[in-house]
C-alpha positions as CSV (number, residue, x, y, z in Angstrom):
1,M,35.7,-10.8,-4.3
2,N,37.4,-7.6,-5.1
3,K,36.8,-4.9,-2.5
4,S,35.8,-2.2,-5.1
5,L,33.5,-4.6,-6.8
6,S,31.8,-5.4,-3.5
7,I,31.3,-1.7,-2.8
8,A,29.9,-1.1,-6.3
9,L,27.5,-3.9,-5.9
10,A,26.4,-2.7,-2.5
11,L,25.8,0.8,-3.9
12,M,23.8,-0.6,-6.8
13,L,21.6,-2.6,-4.5
14,I,21.0,0.5,-2.2
15,G,20.1,2.5,-5.3
16,V,17.6,-0.1,-6.5
17,T,15.9,-0.6,-3.2
18,A,15.8,3.1,-2.3
19,R,14.0,4.2,-5.5
20,A,10.4,3.3,-6.0
21,D,9.1,3.0,-9.6
22,T,5.6,4.2,-8.6
23,I,4.4,7.2,-6.7
24,E,0.8,7.0,-5.3
25,M,-1.0,10.1,-4.1
26,K,-4.3,10.7,-2.3
27,V,-5.7,13.8,-4.0
28,Y,-8.9,15.6,-3.1
29,G,-10.8,17.9,-5.4
30,L,-11.1,15.4,-8.3
31,V,-14.7,15.7,-9.5
32,C,-14.9,14.8,-13.2
33,G,-13.1,13.4,-16.2
34,F,-11.9,16.8,-17.1
35,C,-10.0,16.9,-13.7
36,A,-8.4,13.6,-14.5
37,Q,-7.3,14.7,-18.0
38,G,-5.9,17.9,-16.6
39,I,-3.9,16.1,-13.9
40,E,-2.6,13.6,-16.5
41,K,-1.5,16.4,-18.8
42,T,0.2,18.3,-16.0
43,L,2.1,15.3,-14.7
44,R,3.1,14.0,-18.2
45,K,5.0,17.3,-18.8
46,N,7.6,16.1,-16.3
47,P,10.3,14.2,-18.1
48,A,10.5,11.6,-15.3
49,T,6.9,10.5,-15.9
50,A,6.4,7.3,-17.8
51,D,2.7,6.8,-17.2
52,V,-0.2,8.1,-15.0
53,V,-3.3,6.6,-13.6
54,V,-6.1,8.8,-12.1
55,S,-9.1,7.4,-10.2
56,L,-11.8,9.9,-9.3
57,E,-13.6,7.4,-7.1
58,D,-10.6,6.5,-5.1
59,K,-9.0,10.0,-5.1
60,L,-5.9,8.3,-6.3
61,V,-3.2,9.6,-8.7
62,A,-0.4,7.2,-9.5
63,I,2.7,7.9,-11.5
64,E,5.2,5.4,-12.9
65,T,8.6,7.0,-13.3
66,R,11.1,6.4,-16.0
67,P,14.1,4.1,-15.0
68,G,16.7,6.1,-13.1
69,L,14.5,9.2,-12.7
70,D,12.3,10.5,-9.9
71,I,10.0,13.4,-9.1
72,S,10.3,15.1,-5.7
73,D,7.4,15.2,-3.3
74,A,7.6,19.0,-3.4
75,D,7.4,19.2,-7.2
76,L,4.4,16.8,-7.2
77,R,2.6,18.7,-4.4
78,R,3.3,22.1,-6.2
79,A,2.1,20.9,-9.6
80,L,-1.2,19.6,-8.1
81,T,-1.9,22.4,-5.7
82,E,-1.3,25.0,-8.4
83,S,-3.9,23.1,-10.5
84,G,-6.4,23.5,-7.6
85,Y,-6.1,20.1,-5.9
86,D,-5.4,19.1,-2.3
87,V,-2.7,16.5,-1.9
88,K,-3.3,14.5,1.3
89,A,-0.6,11.8,1.0
90,I,2.3,10.8,-1.2
91,A,3.8,7.3,-1.0
92,R,6.5,5.6,-3.1
93,T,5.6,2.0,-3.7
94,Q,6.7,-1.0,-5.8
95,R,3.3,-1.7,-7.2
96,S,3.2,-1.4,-11.0
97,L,0.6,0.7,-12.8
98,P,-0.9,-2.4,-14.4
99,E,-1.3,-3.8,-10.8
100,I,-2.9,-0.6,-9.7
101,R,-5.3,-0.5,-12.7
102,A,-6.3,-4.1,-12.0
103,S,-7.0,-3.5,-8.3
104,L,-9.0,-0.4,-9.2
105,K,-11.0,-2.4,-11.8
106,S,-11.7,-5.2,-9.4
107,G,-12.3,-2.9,-6.4
108,T,-9.5,-4.5,-4.3
109,H,-7.2,-1.5,-3.9
């Protein structure tokens, strides 16, 4: 195999495995549907956001990012803390938002 092709393939694989499509956050201070709507509205303003799930019961906010785009932890933390919420943890995962919605619905998160 051509050396430059091998390097290009390796870099592509690194890029694919290093970037998560979903960002899951533990967020405290969520008390009502209005809170959930506010968080969704705030996060959807970011051009990297494709979709958002907010679970009041589980204190979970999950964001699906658009292909090739990301949102830094600092930007996420800032957006939520400026809105009055306490971000306890941020994790990048490979779970899709439909999987997260299904696990929240079934209680198996």
